[in-house]
C-alpha positions, 0 to 999 in steps of 0.5 A, a space after each residue: 517170011 513164009 512157013 516154007 521159008 522158015 521150014 527150009 531154014 530149020 532143015 538147013 540147021 538140022 542138016 548141018 548137024 546131022 548130014 545133008 542126006 538126013 531127012 527132015 519132016 514136020 513130024 521129026 522128033 527133037 529128042 528121039 529122031 535126032 538123038 539129042 540130049 539136053 545140051 544138043 537141044 539147047 545148042 539147036 535152040 540157041 542157033 534157032 534164036 540167033 538165026 531168026 532174031 527171036 527168044 524162046 523162053 525155057 517154058 516154051 522149050 519144054 513144049 518143043 517136041 518136033 519140028 512142027 513145034 519149033 516152026 510154030 514157035 518161030 511163026 508166033 515170034 517173027 
């Protein structure tokens, strides 16, 4: 799976929650731009884990600040 394919799937997941017109970039802040609280963030991570068949540890989740961070974490695990 290419980096672009991974990014496209992340975009789809975010847009399912935020709306199709929501613009997603790699610099998008998970907490600030998505206005996500801790529950929203956990739901997003669980969806990512299911979508890609990976597991992200609590310690790794603490370091996920942007879409680019999520992309990097997924690339390292698949």
